[in-house]
Z-matrix of the N, CA and C atoms (Angstrom, degrees):
N
C 1 1.447
C 2 1.531 1 109.76
N 3 1.317 2 116.02 1 127.70
C 4 1.459 3 120.68 2 -179.50
C 5 1.527 4 110.61 3 -74.52
N 6 1.331 5 114.20 4 143.64
C 7 1.458 6 120.93 5 -178.35
C 8 1.521 7 109.59 6 -128.65
N 9 1.322 8 115.56 7 131.85
C 10 1.453 9 122.01 8 175.14
C 11 1.514 10 109.87 9 -115.08
N 12 1.314 11 116.03 10 173.28
C 13 1.461 12 121.25 11 179.02
C 14 1.521 13 108.57 12 -137.54
N 15 1.335 14 115.63 13 138.87
C 16 1.462 15 121.94 14 174.33
C 17 1.520 16 107.96 15 -119.15
N 18 1.330 17 114.73 16 126.55
C 19 1.459 18 121.89 17 176.24
C 20 1.521 19 107.33 18 -122.75
N 21 1.311 20 116.79 19 125.85
C 22 1.458 21 121.39 20 177.06
C 23 1.523 22 107.77 21 -96.28
N 24 1.320 23 115.57 22 132.06
C 25 1.457 24 121.61 23 -173.87
C 26 1.523 25 110.85 24 -126.89
N 27 1.333 26 115.65 25 141.14
C 28 1.460 27 120.91 26 173.67
C 29 1.525 28 108.72 27 -148.06
N 30 1.317 29 116.03 28 105.44
C 31 1.466 30 122.67 29 174.70
C 32 1.526 31 114.55 30 58.97
N 33 1.323 32 117.53 31 42.39
C 34 1.471 33 120.58 32 -179.52
C 35 1.535 34 110.65 33 -132.50
N 36 1.324 35 117.94 34 68.54
C 37 1.463 36 119.60 35 -174.65
C 38 1.520 37 115.15 36 -60.80
N 39 1.333 38 118.61 37 -36.91
C 40 1.463 39 119.58 38 -177.07
C 41 1.522 40 112.48 39 -78.93
N 42 1.321 41 117.12 40 -43.70
C 43 1.462 42 117.41 41 -175.43
C 44 1.524 43 113.08 42 -77.52
N 45 1.327 44 118.12 43 -24.99
C 46 1.468 45 118.70 44 177.75
C 47 1.532 46 109.56 45 -66.08
N 48 1.305 47 116.96 46 -36.10
C 49 1.461 48 121.05 47 177.33
C 50 1.526 49 110.40 48 -62.14
N 51 1.319 50 117.18 49 -46.74
C 52 1.467 51 121.05 50 178.95
C 53 1.531 52 111.10 51 -61.44
N 54 1.320 53 117.40 52 -44.70
C 55 1.469 54 121.30 53 -179.09
C 56 1.529 55 110.67 54 -60.75
N 57 1.318 56 116.67 55 -48.65
C 58 1.466 57 120.54 56 -178.07
C 59 1.528 58 110.89 57 -63.69
N 60 1.315 59 117.52 58 -46.41
C 61 1.470 60 120.23 59 -179.07
C 62 1.528 61 111.73 60 -62.27
N 63 1.324 62 117.32 61 -30.73
C 64 1.464 63 119.62 62 -178.14
C 65 1.528 64 112.48 63 -76.01
N 66 1.326 65 118.83 64 -28.63
C 67 1.471 66 121.59 65 -175.61
C 68 1.534 67 113.02 66 -101.70
N 69 1.300 68 118.18 67 -30.01
C 70 1.465 69 122.43 68 -171.96
C 71 1.533 70 114.97 69 -52.27
N 72 1.340 71 120.48 70 -41.10
C 73 1.469 72 119.32 71 -179.31
C 74 1.530 73 114.53 72 -67.46
N 75 1.328 74 118.10 73 -13.76
C 76 1.466 75 120.87 74 -171.26
C 77 1.523 76 114.30 75 -110.59
N 78 1.339 77 117.03 76 4.14
C 79 1.460 78 120.45 77 179.68
C 80 1.528 79 110.13 78 -132.64
N 81 1.321 80 115.36 79 164.75
C 82 1.462 81 120.70 80 -178.49
C 83 1.526 82 113.40 81 -84.64
N 84 1.330 83 117.77 82 -22.77
C 85 1.459 84 121.42 83 -175.95
C 86 1.526 85 108.47 84 -156.29
N 87 1.320 86 116.62 85 142.51
C 88 1.463 87 121.93 86 175.81
C 89 1.521 88 108.14 87 -128.87
N 90 1.324 89 115.46 88 132.20
C 91 1.462 90 121.47 89 172.79
C 92 1.527 91 107.81 90 -120.62
N 93 1.318 92 115.23 91 127.58
C 94 1.461 93 121.11 92 171.67
C 95 1.522 94 106.28 93 -104.33
N 96 1.322 95 115.58 94 121.75
C 97 1.464 96 120.52 95 173.92
C 98 1.511 97 105.49 96 -96.60
N 99 1.334 98 115.17 97 107.41
C 100 1.457 99 121.57 98 -172.59
C 101 1.521 100 110.24 99 -101.51
N 102 1.330 101 115.10 100 117.72
C 103 1.463 102 121.59 101 -179.52
C 104 1.530 103 112.67 102 -93.54
N 105 1.330 104 118.20 103 5.14
C 106 1.466 105 120.97 104 -176.78
C 107 1.520 106 111.35 105 -71.12
N 108 1.309 107 114.26 106 154.64
C 109 1.458 108 122.01 107 173.59
C 110 1.526 109 108.82 108 -68.19
N 111 1.304 110 117.42 109 147.95
C 112 1.473 111 122.54 110 -177.44
C 113 1.532 112 112.50 111 -57.21
N 114 1.317 113 118.85 112 -24.97
C 115 1.466 114 121.85 113 -179.41
C 116 1.532 115 112.80 114 -89.96
N 117 1.309 116 117.08 115 -1.39
C 118 1.460 117 121.77 116 -178.78
C 119 1.532 118 109.95 117 -84.47
N 120 1.342 119 118.63 118 140.41
C 121 1.462 120 120.74 119 178.89
C 122 1.533 121 113.16 120 -59.64
N 123 1.313 122 117.52 121 -28.25
C 124 1.467 123 120.50 122 179.80
C 125 1.527 124 110.48 123 -63.01
N 126 1.295 125 116.34 124 -34.69
C 127 1.462 126 122.11 125 179.34
C 128 1.528 127 110.20 126 -59.71
N 129 1.317 128 116.03 127 -47.24
C 130 1.469 129 120.98 128 -179.73
C 131 1.529 130 111.74 129 -71.27
N 132 1.332 131 117.06 130 -36.60
C 133 1.461 132 121.16 131 -179.15
C 134 1.524 133 111.15 132 -62.10
N 135 1.314 134 116.93 133 -43.28
C 136 1.463 135 121.13 134 -179.42
C 137 1.529 136 110.48 135 -58.84
N 138 1.322 137 117.42 136 -38.48
C 139 1.469 138 121.12 137 179.95
C 140 1.522 139 113.69 138 -66.26
N 141 1.320 140 118.42 139 -23.87
C 142 1.467 141 122.45 140 -177.44
C 143 1.528 142 113.38 141 -82.20
N 144 1.311 143 118.78 142 -6.88
C 145 1.460 144 121.45 143 -167.77
C 146 1.534 145 115.09 144 -84.45
N 147 1.317 146 118.17 145 -4.90
C 148 1.459 147 119.88 146 178.05
C 149 1.518 148 113.10 147 74.40
N 150 1.320 149 116.86 148 27.22
C 151 1.458 150 122.22 149 176.48
C 152 1.530 151 107.78 150 -128.30
N 153 1.318 152 115.78 151 169.99
C 154 1.463 153 118.49 152 176.50
C 155 1.523 154 108.86 153 -74.94
N 156 1.331 155 115.45 154 132.49
C 157 1.455 156 120.86 155 179.13
C 158 1.519 157 108.68 156 -122.55
N 159 1.311 158 114.80 157 130.44
C 160 1.457 159 120.86 158 174.47
C 161 1.520 160 106.01 159 -110.41
N 162 1.331 161 115.90 160 115.93
C 163 1.458 162 120.84 161 179.91
C 164 1.526 163 108.93 162 -95.20
N 165 1.320 164 116.12 163 121.87
C 166 1.462 165 119.65 164 179.40
C 167 1.526 166 111.78 165 -93.24
N 168 1.342 167 117.74 166 -19.19
C 169 1.461 168 121.03 167 177.88
C 170 1.515 169 114.97 168 80.64
N 171 1.331 170 116.70 169 -12.35
C 172 1.469 171 120.50 170 176.74
C 173 1.522 172 108.01 171 -156.37
N 174 1.318 173 115.92 172 160.64
C 175 1.456 174 119.91 173 -177.97
C 176 1.532 175 110.13 174 -77.02
N 177 1.308 176 115.89 175 108.34
C 178 1.473 177 121.28 176 179.37
C 179 1.526 178 111.90 177 -93.86
N 180 1.319 179 117.28 178 -7.35
C 181 1.454 180 121.40 179 -179.71
C 182 1.510 181 112.13 180 102.76
N 183 1.313 182 115.12 181 159.20
C 184 1.461 183 121.27 182 -174.61
C 185 1.530 184 112.31 183 -66.28
N 186 1.322 185 117.32 184 -49.87
C 187 1.464 186 120.55 185 -179.39
C 188 1.525 187 113.02 186 -58.54
N 189 1.332 188 118.16 187 -52.49
C 190 1.464 189 119.05 188 177.52
C 191 1.534 190 113.01 189 -60.04
N 192 1.343 191 117.15 190 -34.08
C 193 1.465 192 119.59 191 176.81
C 194 1.518 193 111.64 192 -64.73
N 195 1.335 194 116.82 193 -43.74
C 196 1.469 195 120.27 194 176.18
C 197 1.525 196 110.46 195 -60.74
N 198 1.328 197 116.63 196 -43.90
C 199 1.462 198 120.83 197 -179.52
C 200 1.530 199 111.66 198 -59.84
N 201 1.315 200 116.59 199 -44.45
C 202 1.468 201 120.92 200 178.44
C 203 1.529 202 109.92 201 -57.56
N 204 1.318 203 116.83 202 -49.57
C 205 1.465 204 120.87 203 -177.37
C 206 1.520 205 113.24 204 -66.70
N 207 1.330 206 117.23 205 -42.92
C 208 1.466 207 120.52 206 -179.00
C 209 1.520 208 110.38 207 -62.16
N 210 1.309 209 116.96 208 -40.57
C 211 1.471 210 120.35 209 179.96
C 212 1.528 211 112.21 210 -67.89
N 213 1.326 212 117.95 211 -27.98
C 214 1.474 213 121.37 212 179.34
C 215 1.529 214 113.12 213 -80.35
N 216 1.321 215 116.91 214 -26.15
C 217 1.469 216 119.75 215 179.50
C 218 1.524 217 110.55 216 -69.44
N 219 1.309 218 115.50 217 153.82
C 220 1.466 219 121.28 218 175.68
C 221 1.526 220 109.01 219 -126.48
N 222 1.323 221 115.56 220 47.86
C 223 1.457 222 121.79 221 -178.43
C 224 1.529 223 109.24 222 -115.55
N 225 1.324 224 115.61 223 164.90
C 226 1.465 225 120.58 224 178.23
C 227 1.523 226 111.22 225 -74.77
N 228 1.319 227 116.08 226 -42.20
C 229 1.454 228 122.63 227 -179.31
C 230 1.516 229 109.85 228 -117.22
N 231 1.338 230 115.13 229 154.06
C 232 1.456 231 121.26 230 177.43
C 233 1.523 232 108.61 231 -132.27
N 234 1.312 233 115.82 232 131.27
C 235 1.455 234 120.98 233 169.85
C 236 1.517 235 106.29 234 -95.64
N 237 1.330 236 116.04 235 124.17
C 238 1.455 237 120.29 236 171.17
C 239 1.522 238 105.74 237 -94.50
N 240 1.308 239 115.57 238 132.40
C 241 1.464 240 119.37 239 -172.52
C 242 1.518 241 110.15 240 -141.01
N 243 1.324 242 117.03 241 126.02
C 244 1.460 243 120.46 242 174.73
C 245 1.521 244 109.54 243 -67.98
N 246 1.320 245 116.00 244 151.02
C 247 1.465 246 120.13 245 -179.21
C 248 1.523 247 112.41 246 -67.00
N 249 1.344 248 117.87 247 -19.17
C 250 1.463 249 119.87 248 178.50
C 251 1.529 250 112.04 249 -100.15
N 252 1.314 251 116.63 250 17.25
C 253 1.471 252 121.64 251 175.41
C 254 1.528 253 108.24 252 -105.83
N 255 1.322 254 115.54 253 155.41
C 256 1.456 255 119.37 254 173.54
C 257 1.525 256 109.25 255 -154.77
N 258 1.325 257 115.15 256 156.44
C 259 1.458 258 122.86 257 -178.17
C 260 1.528 259 109.57 258 -79.23
N 261 1.329 260 115.78 259 127.88
C 262 1.468 261 121.09 260 171.87
C 263 1.525 262 109.59 261 -100.66
N 264 1.325 263 116.76 262 -31.26
C 265 1.462 264 122.45 263 -178.15
C 266 1.524 265 108.75 264 -140.34
N 267 1.337 266 117.95 265 108.70
C 268 1.464 267 120.58 266 -176.81
C 269 1.528 268 114.24 267 -63.10
N 270 1.329 269 118.51 268 -14.14
C 271 1.468 270 120.08 269 176.62
C 272 1.521 271 111.93 270 -63.31
N 273 1.327 272 117.51 271 -18.10
C 274 1.463 273 120.38 272 177.92
C 275 1.531 274 110.15 273 -57.79
N 276 1.310 275 117.11 274 -37.06
C 277 1.468 276 120.48 275 -178.92
C 278 1.531 277 110.24 276 -68.04
N 279 1.330 278 117.46 277 -42.55
C 280 1.466 279 120.74 278 177.04
C 281 1.522 280 111.00 279 -62.11
N 282 1.336 281 116.66 280 -42.57
C 283 1.473 282 120.27 281 178.92
C 284 1.520 283 111.22 282 -63.07
N 285 1.318 284 116.78 283 -39.57
C 286 1.462 285 120.52 284 179.03
C 287 1.527 286 110.38 285 -66.35
N 288 1.325 287 116.65 286 -46.78
C 289 1.470 288 120.17 287 -179.58
C 290 1.532 289 111.62 288 -61.69
N 291 1.308 290 117.13 289 -33.94
C 292 1.467 291 120.00 290 -178.39
C 293 1.528 292 111.93 291 -65.58
N 294 1.321 293 117.85 292 -19.12
C 295 1.471 294 122.47 293 -179.97
C 296 1.529 295 112.88 294 -90.87
N 297 1.321 296 117.23 295 -11.50
C 298 1.466 297 120.52 296 -175.02
C 299 1.529 298 111.09 297 -79.55
N 300 1.315 299 115.74 298 136.57
C 301 1.465 300 123.13 299 168.81
C 302 1.523 301 107.84 300 -154.69
N 303 1.318 302 118.01 301 -174.35
C 304 1.468 303 121.84 302 -171.13
C 305 1.525 304 115.03 303 -61.53
N 306 1.331 305 118.40 304 -26.59
C 307 1.466 306 119.01 305 -178.82
C 308 1.539 307 112.84 306 -99.54
N 309 1.338 308 116.90 307 10.34
C 310 1.470 309 121.52 308 -179.93
C 311 1.527 310 109.65 309 -107.85
N 312 1.321 311 115.05 310 123.03
C 313 1.460 312 121.95 311 176.19
C 314 1.520 313 110.29 312 -75.57
N 315 1.349 314 115.14 313 -45.04
C 316 1.452 315 118.31 314 -177.48
C 317 1.514 316 113.35 315 -167.86
N 318 1.333 317 114.26 316 169.54
C 319 1.455 318 123.08 317 -176.74
C 320 1.528 319 107.86 318 -134.33
N 321 1.334 320 115.49 319 138.30
C 322 1.460 321 120.41 320 177.77
C 323 1.508 322 110.65 321 163.17
N 324 1.313 323 115.72 322 -145.63
C 325 1.458 324 122.42 323 179.23
C 326 1.527 325 107.89 324 -87.25
N 327 1.336 326 116.51 325 116.30
C 328 1.458 327 121.74 326 -176.95
C 329 1.526 328 108.87 327 -113.10
N 330 1.324 329 115.74 328 131.93
C 331 1.457 330 122.13 329 176.05
C 332 1.520 331 108.98 330 -125.23
N 333 1.322 332 115.94 331 161.55
C 334 1.458 333 120.61 332 174.63
C 335 1.520 334 107.45 333 -87.73
N 336 1.313 335 115.91 334 119.08
C 337 1.458 336 120.80 335 178.57
C 338 1.522 337 107.37 336 -128.69
N 339 1.316 338 115.23 337 110.56
C 340 1.463 339 121.97 338 -178.90
C 341 1.520 340 112.26 339 58.14
N 342 1.344 341 116.12 340 35.81
C 343 1.457 342 120.69 341 178.80
C 344 1.513 343 114.92 342 78.99
N 345 1.308 344 116.55 343 11.77
C 346 1.473 345 122.16 344 -179.23
C 347 1.527 346 107.94 345 -120.42
N 348 1.326 347 116.52 346 138.96
C 349 1.468 348 119.71 347 173.31
C 350 1.522 349 107.98 348 -70.72
N 351 1.319 350 114.87 349 114.36
C 352 1.459 351 122.29 350 -174.28
C 353 1.522 352 109.39 351 -106.93
N 354 1.327 353 116.54 352 117.43
C 355 1.458 354 123.02 353 177.34
C 356 1.522 355 108.12 354 -83.39
N 357 1.325 356 116.15 355 110.96
C 358 1.464 357 120.71 356 -176.56
C 359 1.531 358 109.79 357 -73.12
N 360 1.337 359 117.44 358 129.26
C 361 1.471 360 120.01 359 -174.00
C 362 1.519 361 116.22 360 -82.16
N 363 1.352 362 118.99 361 6.21
C 364 1.467 363 117.04 362 -177.76
C 365 1.524 364 111.12 363 -62.53
N 366 1.334 365 117.17 364 -30.55
C 367 1.458 366 122.38 365 171.04
C 368 1.521 367 106.11 366 -162.57
N 369 1.307 368 116.43 367 101.76
C 370 1.462 369 121.38 368 -177.55
C 371 1.515 370 109.28 369 -141.94
N 372 1.313 371 115.58 370 150.18
C 373 1.465 372 121.92 371 174.23
C 374 1.523 373 106.60 372 -106.86
N 375 1.335 374 116.33 373 124.10
C 376 1.456 375 119.86 374 179.30
C 377 1.523 376 110.55 375 -125.59
N 378 1.319 377 114.54 376 158.00
C 379 1.459 378 121.26 377 172.50
C 380 1.531 379 107.03 378 -80.55
N 381 1.318 380 117.42 379 120.30
C 382 1.463 381 120.52 380 179.79
C 383 1.523 382 110.56 381 -63.44
N 384 1.323 383 116.95 382 -39.20
C 385 1.465 384 121.80 383 179.24
C 386 1.536 385 110.42 384 -60.21
N 387 1.328 386 117.32 385 -45.19
C 388 1.465 387 121.00 386 178.07
C 389 1.523 388 110.58 387 -65.94
N 390 1.341 389 117.17 388 -41.10
C 391 1.462 390 120.50 389 179.41
C 392 1.526 391 110.38 390 -56.29
N 393 1.320 392 116.51 391 -45.73
C 394 1.464 393 120.98 392 -176.92
C 395 1.532 394 112.32 393 -69.61
N 396 1.310 395 117.26 394 -18.12
C 397 1.465 396 122.11 395 -178.42
C 398 1.537 397 111.83 396 -83.91
N 399 1.321 398 118.22 397 -27.03
C 400 1.452 399 122.51 398 -173.73
C 401 1.527 400 111.42 399 -114.51
N 402 1.333 401 116.54 400 -175.46
C 403 1.465 402 121.43 401 -178.89
C 404 1.530 403 111.06 402 -58.71
N 405 1.338 404 116.74 403 139.45
C 406 1.468 405 120.26 404 -179.36
C 407 1.528 406 111.67 405 -78.78
N 408 1.318 407 115.10 406 168.90
C 409 1.465 408 121.72 407 172.81
C 410 1.526 409 106.48 408 -76.18
N 411 1.329 410 116.37 409 121.08
C 412 1.463 411 118.22 410 -173.42
C 413 1.522 412 114.88 411 -127.61
N 414 1.301 413 119.01 412 -20.70
C 415 1.458 414 121.10 413 -174.44
C 416 1.512 415 111.58 414 -95.87
N 417 1.341 416 114.97 415 172.89
C 418 1.452 417 118.93 416 176.25
C 419 1.530 418 111.03 417 -93.75
N 420 1.313 419 117.93 418 -60.55
C 421 1.460 420 121.52 419 -174.22
C 422 1.517 421 113.87 420 -65.88
N 423 1.295 422 117.51 421 -41.90
C 424 1.474 423 122.19 422 177.71
C 425 1.521 424 106.72 423 -130.50
N 426 1.331 425 116.95 424 74.21
C 427 1.467 426 120.07 425 -170.57
C 428 1.519 427 114.97 426 -61.61
N 429 1.315 428 117.27 427 -21.36
C 430 1.466 429 119.66 428 -174.54
C 431 1.521 430 113.84 429 -99.30
N 432 1.314 431 119.20 430 -1.08
C 433 1.463 432 120.11 431 -170.86
C 434 1.533 433 112.70 432 -58.49
N 435 1.319 434 118.51 433 -48.11
C 436 1.466 435 120.01 434 179.10
C 437 1.528 436 111.39 435 -63.80
N 438 1.321 437 116.49 436 -38.21
C 439 1.471 438 120.06 437 177.28
C 440 1.526 439 110.21 438 -63.74
N 441 1.331 440 116.71 439 -43.00
C 442 1.471 441 119.96 440 -179.32
C 443 1.530 442 110.83 441 -66.34
N 444 1.334 443 117.78 442 -36.64
C 445 1.466 444 120.83 443 175.50
C 446 1.522 445 110.22 444 -63.34
N 447 1.334 446 116.77 445 -40.30
C 448 1.466 447 120.04 446 -175.91
C 449 1.529 448 112.92 447 -71.96
N 450 1.337 449 118.46 448 -23.57
C 451 1.473 450 119.60 449 178.61
C 452 1.518 451 112.27 450 -97.56
N 453 1.353 452 116.82 451 -9.73
C 454 1.468 453 121.38 452 -176.32
C 455 1.534 454 110.56 453 -52.77
N 456 1.334 455 116.03 454 123.23
C 457 1.459 456 121.40 455 -179.55
C 458 1.518 457 114.27 456 82.57
N 459 1.340 458 117.32 457 -4.88
C 460 1.464 459 121.17 458 -178.67
C 461 1.525 460 112.39 459 -110.93
N 462 1.330 461 115.71 460 -38.83
C 463 1.457 462 121.26 461 -179.07
C 464 1.520 463 108.99 462 -137.16
N 465 1.328 464 115.76 463 159.62
C 466 1.459 465 121.44 464 -178.95
C 467 1.524 466 111.14 465 -97.09
N 468 1.333 467 114.10 466 150.41
C 469 1.458 468 121.27 467 163.24
C 470 1.522 469 105.04 468 -120.07
N 471 1.314 470 115.88 469 135.65
C 472 1.466 471 120.85 470 -172.76
C 473 1.525 472 109.72 471 -113.25
N 474 1.318 473 115.03 472 127.95
C 475 1.457 474 122.17 473 178.68
C 476 1.531 475 109.47 474 -86.56
N 477 1.327 476 116.17 475 131.39
C 478 1.459 477 120.11 476 172.24
C 479 1.526 478 108.69 477 -132.80
N 480 1.314 479 115.03 478 160.51
C 481 1.455 480 120.72 479 177.08
C 482 1.526 481 108.60 480 -68.08
N 483 1.315 482 116.14 481 127.22
C 484 1.467 483 121.21 482 -174.01
C 485 1.527 484 112.32 483 -98.75
N 486 1.323 485 116.90 484 38.41
C 487 1.454 486 121.39 485 -177.25
C 488 1.528 487 114.01 486 -70.68
N 489 1.313 488 118.14 487 -11.84
C 490 1.456 489 120.96 488 179.14
C 491 1.514 490 114.26 489 -89.14
N 492 1.359 491 116.12 490 1.32
C 493 1.463 492 121.34 491 -177.31
C 494 1.520 493 109.16 492 -129.05
N 495 1.311 494 116.16 493 136.51
C 496 1.460 495 121.21 494 172.87
C 497 1.527 496 107.61 495 -103.68
N 498 1.315 497 115.94 496 131.84
C 499 1.461 498 121.92 497 177.82
C 500 1.518 499 107.38 498 -124.37
N 501 1.326 500 117.08 499 106.61
C 502 1.456 501 121.25 500 -172.82
C 503 1.511 502 113.66 501 -59.41
N 504 1.306 503 117.85 502 -42.82
C 505 1.459 504 120.84 503 -179.10
C 506 1.525 505 110.51 504 -59.71
N 507 1.322 506 117.28 505 -46.78
C 508 1.456 507 122.32 506 -179.86
C 509 1.534 508 109.92 507 -66.41
N 510 1.333 509 117.28 508 -42.60
C 511 1.472 510 120.90 509 -179.45
C 512 1.523 511 110.76 510 -62.63
N 513 1.322 512 117.57 511 -41.54
C 514 1.468 513 121.46 512 178.90
C 515 1.520 514 110.16 513 -64.13
N 516 1.326 515 117.35 514 -44.53
C 517 1.466 516 121.35 515 179.83
C 518 1.527 517 110.65 516 -62.93
N 519 1.326 518 117.99 517 -40.02
C 520 1.454 519 121.44 518 -179.38
C 521 1.526 520 112.07 519 -69.32
N 522 1.348 521 117.76 520 -33.42
C 523 1.465 522 121.19 521 177.40
C 524 1.524 523 111.32 522 -66.81
N 525 1.340 524 117.56 523 -30.12
C 526 1.470 525 121.64 524 -177.94
C 527 1.514 526 111.92 525 -76.71
N 528 1.318 527 119.24 526 -16.53
C 529 1.472 528 121.75 527 -178.34
C 530 1.494 529 111.49 528 -71.79
């Protein structure tokens, strides 16, 4: 099964390079949806990475950026990846794929949000076919909430230990606690 990756980027020239380099060897296709202004260095950096880049020219938000990239991919599975995340152990992808089957929407870090199992998109593996069947990612802060509501009771999301991925935003927040 072919696997692609979508990374949404906004004004992060250094970390987008790290994110792409960490995932590129383990997937069939990478799309960076870059929301930076054409005069921003991040815009030019994304183009140098040897992956497909979709430039939106303005910040459309995380959810809409993921939606744009997922719709452009032609793979069976999609990894959604924050620009400040990177792979520490590539076996995480194999472990995620091993959990996928016809009744699974996605695998990753799952939390309870408003009584719904919410698959956090900072690093998740989803079925592209299932994604296209249900509500798209549309919001910024919780881009998957409408999608998770639409699959609730119909498809599973599976929680796994995310020790193979580093997510800087989450790590910084956890250090402050």
